[in-house]
C-alpha positions as CSV (number, residue, x, y, z in Angstrom):
1,M,92.0,-150.5,-61.8
2,I,94.0,-147.4,-60.8
3,T,93.1,-143.7,-61.1
4,I,95.4,-141.0,-59.9
5,L,94.1,-137.5,-59.6
6,A,96.5,-134.6,-59.0
7,G,96.9,-130.9,-59.9
8,T,96.1,-127.4,-58.8
9,N,92.4,-127.5,-59.6
10,S,90.8,-128.8,-56.4
11,Y,87.3,-128.2,-57.8
12,L,87.7,-130.5,-60.8
13,I,89.4,-133.1,-58.7
14,R,86.6,-133.1,-56.2
15,Q,84.0,-133.3,-59.1
16,R,85.9,-136.3,-60.6
17,V,86.0,-138.1,-57.2
18,R,82.2,-137.6,-56.8
19,Q,81.6,-138.9,-60.3
20,I,83.7,-142.1,-59.7
21,E,81.9,-142.8,-56.5
22,R,78.5,-142.1,-58.0
23,E,79.1,-144.4,-61.0
24,Y,80.4,-147.2,-58.7
25,L,77.5,-147.0,-56.3
26,A,75.1,-147.4,-59.2
27,S,75.9,-151.1,-59.1
28,H,77.7,-151.7,-55.8
29,D,77.0,-151.5,-52.1
30,V,78.2,-148.4,-50.1
31,L,79.9,-150.7,-47.6
32,S,82.4,-151.6,-50.2
33,V,83.7,-148.0,-50.5
34,I,86.9,-147.5,-48.4
35,R,88.4,-144.2,-47.5
36,L,92.0,-143.8,-46.3
37,E,93.9,-140.7,-45.3
38,G,97.5,-140.8,-46.5
39,S,98.8,-139.0,-43.4
40,E,97.3,-141.8,-41.1
41,C,97.7,-144.8,-43.4
42,S,100.8,-147.1,-43.3
43,P,102.0,-149.2,-46.2
44,S,100.7,-152.3,-44.4
45,D,97.3,-150.7,-44.0
46,L,97.0,-150.0,-47.7
47,S,98.3,-153.4,-48.6
48,A,95.7,-155.1,-46.4
49,E,92.9,-153.1,-48.0
50,I,94.1,-153.8,-51.5
51,S,94.6,-157.6,-51.0
52,G,91.9,-158.2,-48.4
53,V,88.5,-159.8,-49.2
54,S,85.4,-157.9,-48.4
55,L,82.5,-159.6,-46.6
56,F,80.0,-157.3,-48.4
57,A,81.1,-157.4,-52.0
58,E,83.5,-159.0,-54.4
59,D,84.6,-155.6,-55.7
60,K,85.7,-152.5,-53.7
61,L,86.5,-148.9,-54.3
62,I,89.4,-147.5,-52.3
63,F,90.0,-143.7,-52.0
64,L,93.5,-142.8,-50.8
65,T,93.9,-139.1,-50.1
66,S,97.3,-137.4,-50.1
67,P,99.8,-140.3,-49.7
68,S,102.5,-137.7,-50.5
69,E,102.1,-136.4,-46.9
70,N,103.4,-139.8,-45.6
71,K,107.0,-140.5,-46.5
72,D,106.8,-144.2,-45.8
73,L,103.6,-144.6,-47.8
74,Q,105.0,-142.4,-50.7
75,E,108.0,-144.7,-51.0
76,A,105.9,-147.8,-51.0
77,V,103.1,-146.7,-53.3
78,E,104.7,-147.9,-56.6
79,K,105.1,-151.5,-55.3
80,L,101.6,-151.5,-53.7
81,L,100.0,-150.4,-57.0
82,A,101.2,-153.6,-58.6
83,G,98.9,-155.5,-56.2
84,V,95.7,-153.9,-57.4
85,D,93.6,-156.5,-59.1
86,D,90.6,-156.3,-61.4
87,N,88.2,-156.5,-58.4
88,S,89.6,-153.3,-56.9
89,H,89.5,-149.7,-58.0
90,L,92.2,-147.6,-56.2
91,V,91.8,-143.8,-56.5
92,I,94.7,-141.8,-55.4
93,V,93.7,-138.2,-54.7
94,E,96.6,-135.6,-54.5
95,G,96.8,-131.9,-54.8
96,Q,99.6,-130.0,-56.4
97,L,102.8,-132.1,-56.4
98,D,106.4,-131.1,-56.9
99,K,107.1,-132.0,-60.5
100,R,110.8,-132.5,-59.8
101,S,110.1,-135.2,-57.3
102,A,110.6,-138.9,-58.1
103,Y,107.1,-139.5,-56.6
104,Y,105.5,-137.2,-59.2
105,K,107.5,-138.7,-62.1
106,M,106.5,-142.2,-61.0
107,L,102.8,-141.4,-60.8
108,K,102.8,-139.6,-64.1
109,K,104.0,-142.7,-65.9
110,K,100.9,-144.7,-64.7
111,P,98.1,-145.2,-67.2
112,G,95.5,-143.8,-64.9
113,F,97.2,-140.5,-64.1
114,V,95.1,-137.4,-64.6
115,E,96.5,-133.9,-63.9
116,M,93.8,-131.2,-63.4
117,S,95.2,-127.7,-63.8
118,D,93.6,-124.3,-63.2
119,M,91.7,-122.8,-66.1
120,N,92.9,-119.8,-68.0
121,E,90.7,-116.8,-68.5
122,A,88.9,-118.0,-71.6
123,E,88.3,-121.4,-70.1
124,L,87.0,-120.0,-66.9
125,K,84.6,-117.6,-68.6
126,K,83.2,-120.5,-70.7
127,W,82.9,-122.6,-67.5
128,V,80.9,-119.9,-65.7
129,Q,78.6,-119.4,-68.7
130,E,78.0,-123.1,-68.9
131,Y,77.5,-123.7,-65.2
132,V,75.0,-120.8,-65.0
133,S,73.1,-122.3,-67.9
134,T,72.9,-125.8,-66.3
135,K,71.5,-124.2,-63.2
136,G,68.7,-122.5,-65.2
137,G,70.3,-119.1,-65.0
138,E,71.4,-116.4,-67.4
139,I,74.4,-114.1,-67.5
140,S,75.9,-111.9,-70.2
141,P,79.5,-112.3,-71.3
142,A,80.3,-108.8,-70.0
143,D,78.9,-109.7,-66.6
144,V,80.9,-113.0,-66.6
145,G,84.1,-110.9,-66.9
146,Y,82.9,-108.6,-64.1
147,F,82.0,-111.6,-61.9
148,L,85.5,-113.1,-62.2
149,E,87.1,-109.7,-61.7
150,R,85.3,-109.4,-58.4
151,C,85.2,-113.0,-57.1
152,G,88.5,-114.4,-58.2
153,T,89.4,-117.8,-59.8
154,N,88.7,-120.5,-57.2
155,Q,86.0,-122.6,-58.9
156,R,84.6,-124.0,-55.7
157,N,84.0,-120.5,-54.4
158,L,82.7,-119.4,-57.8
159,Q,80.2,-122.3,-57.8
160,N,78.9,-121.3,-54.4
161,E,78.6,-117.6,-55.5
162,I,76.7,-118.6,-58.7
163,D,74.3,-120.8,-56.7
164,K,73.6,-117.9,-54.3
165,L,73.1,-115.5,-57.2
166,I,70.7,-117.8,-59.1
167,A,68.7,-118.5,-55.9
168,Y,68.2,-114.7,-55.6
169,A,67.3,-114.2,-59.3
170,P,67.9,-116.5,-62.3
171,K,69.2,-113.5,-64.4
172,I,72.6,-112.6,-62.9
173,T,73.2,-108.9,-63.2
174,R,76.1,-106.6,-62.2
175,S,74.0,-105.0,-59.5
176,N,73.1,-108.4,-58.0
177,I,76.8,-109.4,-58.1
178,D,77.7,-106.2,-56.2
179,L,74.8,-106.8,-53.7
180,L,75.4,-110.5,-52.9
181,T,79.2,-111.1,-53.3
182,D,82.3,-109.8,-51.6
183,P,85.4,-108.9,-53.8
184,T,88.4,-111.1,-53.2
185,L,91.6,-109.4,-52.2
186,T,93.6,-110.9,-55.1
187,S,91.2,-109.6,-57.8
188,T,90.8,-106.3,-56.0
189,I,94.6,-105.6,-55.9
190,F,95.0,-106.5,-59.6
191,N,92.2,-104.1,-60.4
192,L,93.7,-101.4,-58.1
193,I,97.0,-101.6,-60.0
194,D,95.3,-101.5,-63.3
195,E,93.1,-98.5,-62.3
196,A,96.1,-96.6,-60.9
197,F,98.4,-97.2,-63.8
198,S,95.6,-96.2,-66.2
199,G,95.3,-92.8,-64.4
200,R,92.0,-93.5,-62.6
201,I,93.3,-92.4,-59.2
202,D,89.9,-91.9,-57.6
203,R,88.8,-95.4,-58.5
204,A,92.1,-96.9,-57.3
205,L,91.9,-95.1,-54.0
206,K,88.3,-96.2,-53.6
207,L,89.3,-99.8,-54.0
208,Y,91.9,-99.3,-51.3
209,D,89.4,-97.7,-49.0
210,E,86.9,-100.5,-49.6
211,Q,89.4,-103.1,-48.5
212,R,90.3,-101.1,-45.3
213,S,86.6,-100.7,-44.5
214,Q,86.3,-104.5,-44.7
215,K,89.0,-104.8,-42.0
216,V,91.7,-105.8,-44.4
217,E,95.0,-104.7,-42.7
218,P,97.4,-102.5,-44.7
219,Q,100.1,-105.1,-44.2
220,A,97.9,-107.6,-46.1
221,I,97.4,-105.2,-48.9
222,L,101.1,-104.4,-49.1
223,G,101.8,-108.2,-49.2
224,M,99.4,-108.6,-52.1
225,L,100.8,-105.7,-54.0
226,I,104.3,-107.1,-53.7
227,W,103.1,-110.6,-54.8
228,Q,101.1,-109.2,-57.7
229,M,104.0,-107.1,-58.9
230,H,106.4,-110.0,-58.7
231,A,103.9,-112.0,-60.9
232,T,103.9,-109.0,-63.3
233,A,107.7,-108.9,-63.3
234,M,107.9,-112.6,-64.1
235,C,105.5,-112.1,-67.0
236,A,107.6,-109.2,-68.3
237,A,110.7,-111.4,-68.1
238,Y,109.0,-114.0,-70.3
239,G,108.2,-111.4,-72.9
240,G,105.6,-112.6,-75.4
241,A,105.6,-116.2,-74.2
242,P,102.1,-117.9,-74.1
243,A,100.3,-117.6,-70.7
244,S,100.2,-121.5,-70.5
245,K,104.0,-121.7,-70.6
246,V,104.4,-119.0,-67.9
247,A,101.8,-120.7,-65.7
248,S,103.4,-124.2,-66.2
249,D,106.9,-122.9,-65.5
250,S,106.1,-120.7,-62.5
251,G,103.2,-122.7,-61.0
252,M,101.0,-119.6,-61.0
253,N,97.3,-119.7,-61.8
254,P,96.7,-119.3,-65.5
255,Y,94.1,-116.6,-64.9
256,V,96.5,-114.7,-62.7
257,V,99.2,-114.9,-65.4
258,G,96.7,-113.5,-68.0
259,K,96.0,-110.5,-65.8
260,A,99.7,-110.0,-65.0
261,Q,100.6,-110.1,-68.6
262,K,98.2,-107.3,-69.4
263,I,99.7,-105.1,-66.7
264,A,103.3,-106.0,-67.7
265,R,102.6,-104.9,-71.3
266,S,101.2,-101.6,-70.1
267,M,103.9,-100.8,-67.5
268,G,107.1,-102.1,-69.1
269,V,110.2,-103.5,-67.4
270,N,111.6,-100.2,-66.1
271,K,108.4,-99.1,-64.4
272,I,107.9,-102.5,-62.9
273,R,111.4,-102.4,-61.4
274,E,110.9,-98.9,-60.0
275,Y,107.6,-99.9,-58.4
276,L,109.0,-103.1,-56.8
277,Q,111.8,-100.9,-55.4
278,L,109.2,-98.5,-53.9
279,L,107.2,-101.4,-52.4
280,R,110.4,-102.9,-50.9
281,D,111.3,-99.5,-49.3
282,I,107.8,-99.2,-47.8
283,D,107.9,-102.8,-46.5
284,Y,111.4,-102.1,-44.9
285,S,110.3,-98.8,-43.3
286,A,107.1,-100.4,-41.9
287,K,109.1,-103.0,-40.2
288,H,111.9,-100.8,-38.8
289,K,110.3,-97.5,-37.8
290,T,107.1,-95.8,-36.7
291,Y,105.3,-95.5,-39.9
292,N,101.8,-94.7,-41.3
293,L,101.4,-97.6,-43.7
294,D,98.0,-96.4,-44.9
295,D,99.5,-93.1,-46.1
296,A,102.5,-94.8,-47.6
297,L,100.4,-97.1,-49.6
298,K,98.1,-94.4,-50.9
299,L,101.2,-92.4,-51.9
300,A,102.4,-95.6,-53.7
301,I,99.1,-95.7,-55.6
302,L,99.6,-92.1,-56.7
303,K,103.1,-92.8,-57.8
304,L,102.0,-95.8,-59.8
305,A,99.8,-93.4,-61.8
């Protein structure tokens, strides 16, 4: 049996790996579980594990992580897969792969291939609500949105934050979210752009000052502004295309695409172009002359409004 797990959603991949191992160990010995790191595993090593006979059990579960990091192994995988018999379960665990590569195209044709992508905004909100409920907690739909705005889209991090919040109080409130979590830079910059363009200058500048008080350097904030505006420009170029298509074509997180599409609709192509030019000028000046980057970025926030 062969299972191939790949994609951008490391949280779902990890959960599936745990499920496979848990189900296997319900009827097998732990000594028949084999773990191989692709970067350190040769084709002959994998072949020996697939064809070898275990002293402890007739069956075996083999986890092979990131064979894509090993060129020799990557080239030999297809041939080696043919040697997996009914007594072995080989689980190949990859992350995000280049969809143009022959390796990806070969894996995708296999019956056991499963691609786990990041969730879009609606899916992520539903997942948060359901996870909170399974942990015995409670959170309102409005506070789910606020929680994601503050903590970002990484499900592994979100799970940790939810566990922490529920340990503090089963009912998750906005005040507890503010008390116990730190805003991610990605979500903060999106909110900063949105606040500034909506004319809420005081709120936008406050978000900027909060990041600086947390020792986030202005160069990092500038880099995030440029990245977010490029994401917004890409969404504007796609017009009214579904977020799923933009995410699939660009490789961006679907949640990020959803946020960028909202900003793109508000700003319009001309304003986006002007603002990217401004950020480029700031970046150039910061690298080539004595420059107060804090003042320049605050001025950029004012101009965005």
